[in-house]
C-alpha positions as CSV (number, residue, x, y, z in Angstrom):
1,M,144.4,121.0,123.4
2,I,141.5,119.3,125.1
3,D,142.1,115.9,126.7
4,A,138.8,114.5,125.5
5,L,138.2,111.5,127.8
6,Y,134.7,111.3,126.4
7,Q,136.1,110.3,123.0
8,S,138.9,107.9,124.2
9,D,136.5,106.1,126.5
10,S,132.8,106.9,126.1
11,Y,132.0,104.5,129.0
12,L,134.1,106.5,131.5
13,R,131.7,107.9,134.1
14,T,134.0,109.7,136.5
15,A,137.4,111.4,136.3
16,D,139.6,114.0,138.1
17,L,139.5,117.3,136.2
18,P,142.0,120.1,136.9
19,L,140.5,123.6,136.9
20,V,142.1,125.9,134.3
21,G,139.8,128.9,134.5
22,M,136.6,130.5,135.8
23,H,133.7,131.6,133.7
24,D,130.5,133.6,134.3
25,D,128.5,130.4,133.8
26,G,130.8,127.9,135.6
27,V,134.4,126.5,135.3
28,L,136.8,125.7,132.5
29,V,138.7,122.5,132.2
30,K,141.1,121.1,129.6
31,R,140.6,117.4,130.7
32,S,137.0,116.5,130.4
33,V,134.8,113.4,130.9
34,F,131.8,115.6,130.0
35,Y,130.9,115.8,126.3
36,P,130.6,119.5,125.1
37,Q,127.5,120.2,123.0
38,G,128.1,119.9,119.3
39,G,127.3,118.0,116.1
40,G,123.6,117.7,117.2
41,Q,124.5,116.0,120.4
42,P,123.6,117.8,123.7
43,G,126.2,118.5,126.3
44,D,126.5,116.1,129.2
45,Q,125.0,116.8,132.6
46,G,126.1,115.4,135.9
47,K,127.8,116.5,139.1
48,L,131.1,118.2,140.0
49,E,132.6,117.1,143.3
50,L,134.9,119.7,144.9
51,A,137.7,118.9,147.3
52,S,135.5,120.2,150.1
53,G,133.0,117.4,149.4
54,D,130.4,119.8,147.9
55,M,128.5,118.3,144.9
56,L,127.6,120.9,142.3
57,P,125.1,120.2,139.5
58,V,126.5,120.4,135.9
59,H,123.5,121.6,134.0
60,T,125.1,121.2,130.5
61,T,128.5,121.3,128.9
62,R,129.8,123.5,126.2
63,Y,133.1,124.5,124.6
64,G,135.0,127.3,126.2
65,P,135.3,130.8,124.6
66,D,138.2,129.8,122.3
67,R,137.2,126.1,121.9
68,D,140.5,125.1,123.6
69,S,138.7,124.2,126.8
70,V,135.5,122.7,128.1
71,L,132.9,124.8,130.0
72,L,131.0,123.0,132.8
73,V,127.8,125.1,133.2
74,L,127.1,125.3,137.0
75,R,124.2,127.7,137.0
76,K,120.7,127.9,135.4
77,G,119.6,131.1,133.7
78,D,120.3,134.2,135.8
79,D,120.9,132.3,139.0
80,P,124.2,133.0,140.7
81,L,127.0,130.5,140.7
82,P,127.2,128.2,143.7
83,E,128.7,129.8,146.8
84,A,131.1,126.8,147.2
85,L,133.0,128.0,144.1
86,K,134.4,130.9,146.1
87,E,136.7,128.4,147.8
88,V,138.0,127.0,144.5
89,S,141.1,128.3,142.6
90,V,142.7,127.6,139.3
91,G,144.9,124.5,139.5
92,D,142.6,122.8,141.9
93,T,141.4,119.3,141.0
94,M,137.7,118.4,141.0
95,T,136.0,115.1,140.2
96,G,133.4,115.0,137.5
97,H,130.6,112.5,137.5
98,I,128.5,112.3,134.4
99,D,124.8,111.5,134.3
100,W,125.4,108.0,132.9
101,A,121.8,107.1,132.1
102,Q,121.4,110.2,129.9
103,R,124.9,109.7,128.3
104,Y,124.2,106.1,127.5
105,S,120.9,107.0,125.9
106,F,122.7,109.6,123.8
107,M,125.3,107.0,122.8
108,R,122.6,104.5,121.6
109,V,120.7,107.2,119.7
110,H,123.9,108.6,118.1
111,T,125.0,105.2,116.9
112,A,121.5,104.4,115.6
113,L,121.5,107.6,113.6
114,H,124.7,106.5,111.9
115,L,123.0,103.3,110.9
116,L,120.0,105.3,109.6
117,S,122.3,107.2,107.3
118,V,123.3,103.7,105.9
119,V,119.6,102.7,105.4
120,L,119.0,106.1,103.7
121,P,122.2,106.8,101.7
122,Y,121.4,110.5,101.0
123,P,123.1,113.7,102.0
124,V,122.3,114.7,105.6
125,T,121.1,118.3,106.0
126,G,120.6,118.3,109.7
127,G,120.1,116.2,112.8
128,Q,119.5,116.2,116.5
129,I,120.1,113.7,119.3
130,G,117.8,113.5,122.3
131,D,117.2,111.3,125.3
132,G,115.9,108.1,123.8
133,E,115.1,109.6,120.4
134,G,116.7,111.5,117.5
135,R,116.3,112.6,114.0
136,L,118.1,113.1,110.7
137,D,117.1,115.4,107.8
138,F,117.9,114.1,104.3
139,D,118.2,115.7,101.0
140,I,115.7,113.4,99.2
141,A,113.5,114.2,96.3
142,D,109.7,113.8,96.7
143,G,108.7,110.2,97.0
144,P,107.2,107.8,99.6
145,L,109.3,106.5,102.5
146,D,107.8,103.5,104.3
147,K,108.3,103.6,108.1
148,T,107.8,99.8,108.5
149,A,110.4,98.9,105.9
150,L,112.9,101.5,107.2
151,T,112.4,100.1,110.7
152,E,113.1,96.6,109.6
153,Q,116.2,97.6,107.7
154,L,117.5,99.6,110.7
155,Q,116.8,96.9,113.2
156,A,118.6,94.4,111.0
157,L,121.7,96.5,111.1
158,V,121.4,96.9,114.9
159,E,121.1,93.1,115.4
160,G,124.1,92.5,113.2
161,D,126.2,93.2,116.3
162,H,128.7,95.3,114.4
163,P,131.7,96.6,116.4
164,V,132.0,100.4,116.7
165,D,135.6,101.6,116.6
166,Q,137.4,104.9,116.0
167,D,140.3,105.9,113.9
168,W,142.1,109.1,113.0
169,I,143.1,110.6,109.6
170,T,144.8,113.9,108.7
171,D,143.0,116.9,107.4
172,A,144.7,116.3,104.0
173,E,143.5,112.6,104.0
174,L,140.0,113.7,104.6
175,D,140.2,116.3,101.8
176,A,141.2,113.4,99.5
177,Q,138.1,111.4,100.5
178,P,135.3,113.9,100.5
179,D,132.7,111.1,100.2
180,L,133.3,110.2,103.9
181,V,131.5,113.4,104.9
182,K,127.7,112.7,104.9
183,T,126.6,115.9,106.6
184,M,126.0,119.1,104.6
185,S,125.3,121.4,107.6
186,V,127.8,120.2,110.1
187,K,131.4,119.9,109.1
188,P,134.0,117.7,110.8
189,P,136.0,119.4,113.5
190,R,139.3,120.5,112.2
191,G,142.2,122.6,113.5
192,A,144.2,119.9,115.3
193,G,145.6,118.5,112.0
194,K,143.6,115.3,112.4
195,V,140.0,114.2,112.2
196,R,138.3,111.4,114.1
197,L,136.5,108.7,112.2
198,V,133.8,106.4,113.6
199,R,133.7,103.0,112.0
200,I,130.8,100.6,112.3
201,G,132.0,97.2,111.2
202,D,132.1,97.2,107.4
203,V,128.8,99.1,107.0
204,D,129.7,102.7,107.8
205,L,132.7,105.0,108.2
206,Q,132.3,108.8,108.7
207,P,133.9,111.7,110.6
208,C,132.3,112.2,114.0
209,G,133.3,113.7,117.4
210,G,130.4,112.3,119.4
211,T,130.0,109.4,121.8
212,H,128.9,105.9,120.7
213,V,128.3,102.4,122.0
214,Q,130.9,99.6,121.4
215,S,128.5,97.4,119.4
216,T,125.3,98.1,117.5
217,A,123.6,95.4,119.5
218,E,123.6,97.7,122.5
219,I,121.2,100.0,120.7
220,G,118.4,97.5,121.3
221,A,115.0,97.8,119.8
222,V,114.6,100.9,117.5
223,E,111.8,102.2,115.3
224,V,111.3,104.9,112.7
225,R,108.4,106.6,114.4
226,K,107.7,109.6,112.0
227,I,108.6,110.9,108.6
228,E,108.1,114.6,107.9
229,N,108.3,116.7,104.7
230,K,110.3,119.8,105.6
231,G,110.7,121.2,102.1
232,K,110.9,120.3,98.5
233,Q,113.9,117.9,99.1
234,N,114.1,117.8,102.8
235,R,112.7,114.7,104.6
236,R,113.0,114.5,108.4
237,V,113.1,111.0,109.8
238,R,112.6,110.5,113.5
239,I,113.7,107.4,115.4
240,R,112.9,106.2,118.9
241,L,114.6,103.6,121.1
242,S,113.0,101.1,123.4
243,S,113.4,102.3,127.0
244,E,113.3,98.6,128.1
245,D,116.8,98.2,126.6
246,A,118.4,101.0,128.6
247,V,121.3,100.2,131.0
């Protein structure tokens, strides 16, 4: 099992990470402060500090081959792995430092997208989180969507300062409440016997494995910047955060 520090404390920026295996693209850990790519959220970047003092760039983070570990990607493309890794062995402890500015941006965007799914209560067919912006695709029949009205509704939810918490239910409990799942293309992670729920005050509750802010007020100013027609019943709604609110 993965000790997902990024879920238990999304604000944790650094942690000691024991090495459990080597990989062609980097190193494998079972205790991770880095979020592995999934659910439309990119993997974290940052630095990996070795006992020697060497600081290696973490270019992205993915799940390991069997999804029972986290892969910290330490090389780009066909570049070789850093020479400093030759002095590292399984069992050694390294210190991970996430790129906090990027992570916090992802947290704000991800939470804002949850609120967007409240403003537009339709099945979600896809989504993507970026640095300061994101989008959701909705199964909506043809009809006008007003950017200004959607922005006002979304901003009102943000300014409601709703607390963001997490809870856990069993796979069986989720099966008994299928309406909790809003996404059609991405299914909640299963296999551990329990599923993580993200609760935003009394306005939203849905399964999610990503990282979020502690209160909707942290999202700051947000706008619906573009609405695209991607098919007969597929509307793509893009949002953008104000960079002035970043921490």
